[in-house]
Structures are given as C-alpha cells and as structure tokens.
C-alpha positions in Angstrom: 132.7 110.5 134.5 129.2 109.0 135.2 128.1 106.1 133.1 124.9 106.5 131.1 122.4 103.8 131.8 121.6 101.4 129.1 118.8 102.6 126.9 115.5 101.1 127.7 112.8 100.3 125.1 111.9 103.9 124.6 111.9 105.7 121.3 113.5 109.1 120.6 110.8 111.8 120.9 110.6 115.5 120.8 109.8 116.1 124.5 107.0 114.6 126.5 104.3 116.0 124.2 106.1 115.8 120.8 106.2 113.1 118.1 108.5 110.2 117.8 111.5 110.9 115.5 112.2 109.1 112.2 115.9 109.5 113.0 115.5 106.8 115.7 117.1 104.1 113.6 116.8 101.5 116.3 113.0 102.0 116.3 112.8 101.9 112.5 114.9 98.9 112.2 113.0 97.0 114.9 109.6 97.8 113.3 110.8 97.1 109.8 112.3 93.8 110.8 109.1 92.8 112.7 107.0 93.6 109.6 109.0 91.1 107.6 109.6 88.2 110.0 106.7 86.0 108.9 107.0 83.9 105.7 103.7 83.2 103.9 101.7 80.4 105.5 101.6 77.2 103.5 98.4 76.9 101.5 98.1 73.3 102.6 99.8 71.5 105.5 100.2 74.8 107.4 99.7 73.3 110.9 102.8 71.2 111.4 105.2 69.6 113.9 108.7 68.4 113.1 111.3 66.1 114.6 114.8 64.8 113.7 115.7 61.2 113.5 117.6 58.4 111.7 116.6 55.9 109.1 118.4 52.5 109.0 118.2 50.2 105.9 117.4 46.6 106.8 117.1 44.8 103.5 119.1 44.6 100.3 116.9 45.9 97.5 119.6 46.6 95.0 117.9 44.3 92.6 115.1 46.9 92.2 116.8 50.3 92.9 120.2 51.9 92.8 119.4 54.3 95.6 122.4 54.1 98.0 120.4 54.7 101.2 119.0 51.1 101.0 122.3 49.4 101.6 121.6 47.1 104.6 122.8 48.6 107.9 123.3 52.1 106.3 122.0 55.0 108.4 120.7 58.2 107.0 119.6 61.3 108.9 116.0 62.3 108.5 113.7 65.2 109.3 110.0 64.4 109.5 107.1 66.9 109.5 103.6 65.9 110.5 100.7 68.2 109.7 97.1 68.7 109.0 96.2 69.4 105.3 93.4 72.0 105.2 93.4 73.8 108.5 95.5 77.0 109.2 98.5 77.4 111.3 97.5 77.7 115.0 94.3 75.7 114.5 93.4 73.0 117.1 95.2 69.7 116.2 92.1 67.6 116.7 90.2 68.8 113.7 89.2 66.1 111.2 91.7 66.0 108.3 94.2 63.8 106.6 97.6 64.0 108.4 100.7 64.9 106.4 103.6 62.5 106.9 106.6 64.0 105.1 110.1 62.6 105.5 113.3 64.2 104.2 116.2 61.7 103.9 119.6 63.4 103.8 121.3 60.7 101.7 124.8 60.7 100.3 123.3 61.1 96.8 121.2 64.1 97.7 117.9 64.6 99.5 114.9 62.3 98.9 111.6 63.7 100.1 108.9 61.0 100.7 105.9 63.4 101.0 102.7 61.7 101.9 99.8 61.3 104.3 98.6 58.9 107.0 96.0 57.6 104.6 97.0 55.4 101.6 95.0 57.2 99.0 93.9 60.8 98.0 90.7 62.6 97.0 91.5 63.3 93.4 93.6 61.7 90.7 94.2 64.8 88.4 96.4 67.6 89.6 94.4 70.2 87.6 91.6 69.7 90.2 93.8 70.3 93.2 93.3 74.1 93.5 89.6 73.6 93.1 89.4 70.9 95.8 91.4 73.0 98.3 89.3 76.1 97.5 86.1 74.0 98.3 87.6 72.7 101.5 89.0 76.0 102.7 86.7 78.7 104.3 84.2 80.4 102.1 85.5 83.7 100.5 82.3 85.3 101.7 81.7 84.0 105.2 85.3 82.9 106.0 83.9 79.7 107.4 84.5 76.1 106.3 81.2 74.9 104.8 80.0 71.4 104.1 77.7 72.8 101.4 80.7 73.9 99.5 82.9 70.9 99.7 80.2 68.3 99.2 79.0 70.3 96.2 82.5 69.7 94.8 82.7 66.1 95.9 79.2 65.3 94.4 80.9 65.9 91.0 84.0 64.0 92.0 83.0 60.4 92.6 86.6 59.2 92.8 86.8 60.9 96.2 84.5 58.3 97.7 87.3 56.1 98.9 89.2 59.0 100.5 86.1 60.4 102.1 85.3 57.0 103.7 88.8 57.0 105.2 88.8 60.6 106.4 85.4 60.4 108.1 86.5 57.2 109.8 88.4 57.6 113.1 91.6 57.6 111.0 90.8 61.3 110.4 91.4 62.0 114.1 94.6 60.1 115.2 95.3 59.8 118.9 98.9 60.8 118.4 101.4 61.2 115.6 103.3 58.3 117.0 100.4 56.0 116.6 99.6 56.6 112.9 101.0 55.0 109.8 102.3 57.0 106.8 102.0 56.5 103.1 103.8 57.8 100.0 100.4 57.5 98.3 101.8 57.6 94.8 103.4 55.0 92.7 107.1 55.6 92.0 109.4 54.1 89.4 112.5 52.3 90.8 115.5 51.8 88.6 118.4 49.4 89.4 122.0 49.6 88.3 121.2 47.7 85.1 118.6 50.2 84.1 115.7 47.8 84.8 112.5 49.4 86.1 109.9 48.4 88.6 107.0 50.4 90.2 106.6 50.8 93.9 104.5 52.3 96.7 106.0 53.1 100.1 104.3 52.8 103.6 105.4 53.6 107.1 104.0 51.2 109.7 104.0 52.5 113.3 105.7 50.2 115.8 103.5 51.8 118.4 100.4 50.6 116.7 97.5 52.7 115.2 95.3 54.5 117.7 92.6 57.0 116.9 90.0 59.2 118.7 86.3 59.2 118.2 84.2 62.3 118.0 83.6 62.5 121.7 87.3 62.1 122.6 88.3 64.7 120.0 85.9 67.2 121.6 87.8 67.0 124.9 91.3 66.9 123.4 93.6 69.8 124.2 94.5 72.3 121.5 98.1 71.1 121.0 97.7 67.4 122.0 99.5 65.9 119.0 102.6 68.0 119.3 102.6 67.8 123.1 102.5 64.0 122.9 105.3 63.7 120.3 107.7 66.1 121.9 106.9 64.8 125.4 107.6 61.2 124.5 110.8 62.1 122.7 111.9 64.2 125.6 111.4 61.2 127.9 113.5 59.0 125.6 110.5 57.1 124.3 111.6 57.4 120.7 108.9 56.4 118.2 109.8 53.9 115.5 108.3 53.2 112.1 109.1 50.3 109.7 109.4 51.4 106.0 107.6 48.9 103.8 107.5 48.7 100.0 105.1 47.1 97.5 106.4 46.5 94.0 104.6 45.8 90.7 106.0 45.3 87.2 104.4 47.0 84.2 103.5 43.5 82.8 101.0 43.1 85.8 99.1 46.3 85.0 96.7 44.7 82.5 95.3 42.4 85.1 94.1 45.2 87.3 90.5 46.6 87.2 91.9 50.1 88.0 94.7 52.3 86.7 97.9 51.5 88.7 98.8 55.2 88.7 95.5 56.3 90.1 96.2 57.7 93.6 92.6 57.2 94.7 93.4 53.5 94.7 95.5 51.2 96.9 97.4 48.3 95.4 95.2 45.8 97.4 96.5 42.2 97.4 100.1 43.3 96.6 102.4 42.2 99.4 104.5 44.6 101.4 108.1 43.8 102.5 110.1 45.7 105.1 113.2 47.6 103.8 114.1 49.8 106.8 113.2 51.4 110.0 113.1 55.0 111.3 113.5 56.4 114.8 112.6 60.0 115.7 114.9 61.0 118.6 115.3 64.8 118.7 113.1 67.8 119.0 114.1 70.8 116.8 116.0 73.5 118.7 113.8 76.2 117.0 110.4 75.8 115.5 110.8 78.4 112.7 114.3 77.3 111.7 113.3 73.7 111.2 109.6 72.9 111.1 108.4 76.2 109.5 111.3 76.6 107.0 111.5 72.9 106.0 110.7 72.7 102.3 109.4 69.3 101.2 108.8 68.5 97.6 108.2 65.2 95.7 110.6 66.5 93.1 113.5 65.9 95.5 114.5 62.4 94.3 117.7 60.4 94.2 119.1 58.1 91.6 117.2 54.9 91.6 113.9 56.5 92.6 111.9 58.4 89.8 108.5 59.7 89.2 105.8 57.5 87.7 103.0 58.7 85.3 100.7 59.2 88.3 98.8 62.4 87.2 98.6 63.8 90.7 102.2 63.2 91.4 103.2 64.9 88.1 101.5 68.1 89.2 103.0 67.9 92.7 106.5 67.7 91.1 106.1 71.3 90.1 103.7 72.7 92.7 105.4 71.7 95.9 108.8 73.0 94.8 107.3 76.2 93.5 105.3 76.9 96.6 108.6 76.7 98.6 110.3 79.1 96.2 107.4 81.5 96.7 107.2 81.0 100.5 110.9 81.0 101.5 112.7 82.1 98.4 114.9 80.9 95.5 117.6 79.8 97.9 115.4 77.7 100.2 117.6 74.7 99.7 120.5 76.5 101.3 118.9 76.6 104.7 120.2 74.1 107.2 117.0 72.1 107.4 116.9 71.7 103.6 120.5 71.6 102.6 121.7 68.2 101.3 124.7 66.6 102.9 125.9 65.7 99.5 127.8 68.3 97.5 125.5 70.5 95.4 126.7 70.8 91.8 125.0 73.7 90.1 125.9 77.2 89.0 123.1 79.0 90.8 124.0 82.4 92.3 122.3 85.4 93.7 118.7 85.8 94.8 117.2 86.4 98.3 119.2 84.9 101.2 122.0 83.5 98.9 124.8 82.6 101.3 126.6 79.9 99.4 129.8 82.0 99.3 130.7 81.0 95.7 133.8 82.6 94.4 133.2 81.7 90.7 131.9 84.2 88.2 130.4 81.3 86.2 126.6 81.3 86.8 125.7 79.6 83.5 126.0 76.2 81.9 127.8 74.8 79.9 131.0 76.7 80.6 134.4 75.8 79.2 136.1 77.7 82.1 134.3 75.7 84.7 133.5 72.4 83.1 131.0 70.1 84.6 129.7 66.7 83.4 126.7 64.7 84.4 127.5 61.3 85.9 125.5 58.6 84.0 124.3 57.2 87.3 122.3 60.4 87.9 120.5 60.4 84.6 116.8 59.4 84.6 116.0 56.1 83.1 114.8 56.3 79.4 111.3 55.2 78.5 109.2 55.1 75.4 105.9 56.9 74.8 103.4 55.7 72.2 100.2 57.6 72.9 97.9 60.3 71.5 98.0 63.5 73.5 94.5 64.3 74.7 92.7 65.8 77.7 90.4 63.1 78.9 89.9 61.0 82.1 91.7 57.7 82.7 89.9 54.6 81.3 89.7 52.4 84.4 88.1 54.6 87.1 86.4 52.0 89.4 85.5 54.7 91.8 83.6 52.8 94.6 84.9 49.3 95.1 87.8 50.0 97.4 85.7 52.4 99.5 83.4 49.4 100.0 86.2 47.1 101.0 87.5 49.6 103.5 84.0 49.9 105.1 83.6 46.1 105.2 87.0 45.7 107.0 86.0 48.1 109.8 84.9 46.9 113.2 81.2 47.5 114.0 81.8 50.5 116.3 84.2 52.0 113.7 81.4 51.6 111.0 79.0 53.4 113.3 81.4 56.2 114.0 82.1 56.6 110.2 78.4 57.0 109.5 77.9 59.4 112.5 80.9 61.5 111.4 79.8 61.7 107.8 76.2 62.5 108.7 77.4 65.3 111.0 78.6 67.3 108.0 76.2 66.0 105.4 73.3 67.1 107.6 74.6 70.7 107.2 74.1 70.5 103.5 70.9 72.2 102.3 70.9 70.9 98.8 68.8 67.7 98.6 70.5 66.9 95.2 74.0 67.1 96.7 73.0 65.0 99.7 71.4 62.3 97.5 74.3 62.1 95.1 76.8 61.8 98.0 74.8 59.0 99.6 74.5 57.2 96.3 78.3 57.1 96.0 78.6 55.4 99.4 75.7 53.1 98.5 77.5 52.0 95.4 80.6 51.3 97.6 78.6 49.2 100.0 74.8 48.9 100.3 74.8 48.7 104.1 77.0 51.8 104.3 74.8 53.7 102.0 71.6 52.6 103.6 72.7 53.5 107.1 74.0 56.9 105.9 70.7 57.5 104.0 68.8 57.0 107.2 71.1 59.2 109.2 70.7 62.1 106.8 67.0 61.5 105.9 67.5 60.8 102.2 64.9 58.3 100.9 66.4 55.1 99.5 64.2 55.4 96.4 65.9 58.7 95.6 69.3 57.0 96.2 68.4 54.2 93.8 67.4 56.7 91.1 70.7 58.6 91.6 72.6 55.3 91.3 70.7 54.4 88.1 71.5 57.9 86.7 75.2 57.5 87.5 75.4 54.1 85.9 73.6 55.3 82.8 76.0 58.2 82.4 79.1 56.0 83.1 78.3 52.6 81.4 81.9 51.5 81.2 82.7 51.8 84.9 82.7 49.0 87.4 79.9 49.6 89.8 78.2 47.7 92.6 
C-alpha cells in the first residue's frame, strides 16, 4: 500500500476554482490560534529586554528589616527587565526616555519586585495625574504623532516635573547600554525589623561598569536594537554585568528638618548617605522572549515581610495599577507563569480563571474554611501605624519644585550642560504656544539662572518675559521655596 505524503500547508478546497472549506479544522485552528497569540501591549514600558541573574547579600541589615534575602552571603535568583517608558514595542531603543529597571527577587518569603527607573526621581508626585501625563507624552489621538506641544502644555501646569525633565533631557535620557546605567527604586519604602521597629529607605543600583551615555549625534547613528544587542552579546561572551545594591535610610524623626516632603518622588534624599547591602550579576539570556520578557509581570505591590509601602502618593497608586494592568494583560493567573511564580509556597485558595494550571485538588476556594484551616503567620502581617489626619484632596505642603533641578544642573560637566540645553531646546522649539515656552523656561530659570538664561536664548524667549512668568509663579505660590 502506497504511503500518502505528509500534508503540506494547503487548505481543503472544493476543487481548483472552489472555496476553502470550513470543515478544515487544521486551518481554522491555526488561524484562530494566530488571532489570539498576542497579549495586549503594556501601556508603559512596552519596549523591554530581560535577563536572568543572581543577587548576593553582602551586609547584615537585620537591624532595619526582617527581609530574609538580606542575610549576608545569601543568594537569591532574580529576573531583570530593562525598558523604555513611553515608546511602543518595536520602537528604536535610542529614543529619549527614562529607562525602566525592574528587578524580581525570587526570595524564600515570596517575590519582591523593585520596580524603578535609571533616574532617581519621577515627573509627578500624585498617581491621579499618571494617566494624564502618559496621554500627553503618547502620540496625539488625532495625528498619532508624539508632539512637544502636547506634553509641554501638560508640564507647563506641572512645575514639579522640572527636576525630572532636567534629568531626561540630559544625556542620561539616552544611555550607551543597559549595562552602563544605574537603577533606582525611586520611591521611599518602609522597612520593618523583627522587633516591629520601622525605618524608611530608598534603594539604588550602582553599575560596576560605570555610567556611560550617548549624546544626540551618537544616538542618531545608533542601531535600532543596540541596547539589547549589547546586553545579550556581553552576557553571551561571559562578560556578566554587575550592580551594587545601595540603600539610604531615614527615620521619621528626621522628616521635620527637610525642606521637602520625604515621600515626594520628584525629590532625591540629597545628603543622606548610601551603604552597600548586596550585589547582582546578570548571567543568562532568556530562552524565549515571550515566555520571560513579555510575560514577566512586575508590580510594586509584590513585597516581602520587612519591606512595606510608604505613604508616597505615587507609590500608593502604583500598588494597584501595576498589578491590575498585569491581570488585564496576561490574566488573573499571571502569577502562575514560570517567570512570575514565587519559589516560596503560595498559600491562597484561588481557583479557576484563564490559564489556571495550579492543579489544586481541594474544593475549598473561599476563606476562612473550617475544612481547610489556614492561619496567618504573625511575621507576615504588615506593621501597625497610627493616622491622625483630616482627609482632604489637596497638594502636599512642602513642594520645593525647582531646587534639586538646579543642583543637578550645577553638578553637570560643561559639555553635559550644553547638551542638556540643546536637547531641551530641540523639543521646546517645536512648541507653537509662546505662553507654554515662556512658562517652561521660567521653571528652569528658577532652578538655575544660567540654565534658564541659556535655554531662553536657545528658544528665543525674552528674559523679560521669563522674569514676569517667575514673578507670576511666586505670587501664586507664596509659600514655596523658590530661587
């Protein structure tokens, strides 16, 4: 009996001239599967690159946190995703943007996600503004083009963004490689030790490779995928990049001495010393981009005992939003995927939902349940804290919107100052509203007079107009610190 040849990629059809048949289940299955194989793109941080590695604790900080991963010498697997914030998946990697630096620690107490950026601060301090800021920075809903007229219109009414804008438009906004950029948790977190004592902290990754950036001319000649190519190429050659994890700490009793709100994420804790508590090495490229980099679900709400959220208003919003976007993007069982699944046992009664493959045999999917009793270990309870405040919707008291942007500018080298002015002017000169241009220049002028004066010249805004805008701002905000 003659063997039939294997079927090629040809559908069932009614003769040469007839239609394709719906009964061809192979065709229908293939098309239906293809129609569903993309998950929704991340609204932010869509363009990303991931790598596996290991974190090694190097310092005993049990006096300030009960988090078990910080036992000296202890090693914890990690997965890191680098990204751009605004630009879509498939965009060129050299586009000016903050760079996401998200680290998932697979600890023996559950997953801790330190989700931050390469820059130490952010544009806004209130999460209610986040959708508006992203809408302004994303392409116009009419032209589908990113437009400086739109985002500077937003930032002209958002003076606290001055510090972040100075950072983004410096060469830090175009890193030379992911290996040669630092990372920041950005927000303050509350640390709790075994005695229940609390301390507040900020985390920073310091690149052992040093920090290197590109200027505008270098970015213009960079290849489309240069950041990913560099990271994967160096890991492939065994040149594993290393970062030191640093921590700053501050007690609540020190807050009154500050001229800014300590939970304002548009501010750094300048003058507060860092100390090294560990080091991270990235040593493996993911075997599949979609399985790991695309399906990785990072969220600041993924915390471990000893590390808790602070009252940072932006962080409070991110606790909900990041987890919720992953539930929308991947599904209710996103945490069951290998890249997201904790190494520690998961103790909950969740069942069902899309892609549920936990293989639970219990019919108890509720809590409490006498037939499947569970108790909460006291070590996993959040630390208690008191609140004595009047609920209201109003801005924080200590805004101090410009001082740190000035200090950042003053610390730059002469060429970096020139590049910052050139980069900013490039987008500001697209803005057609004289009012918006003048207000934006007035913010940078209040940060540093030399900065503002050079920018005013570059965008053809008269200094007299800038001075009037500064006077108007100070009259409208008499309680703020201003230069």
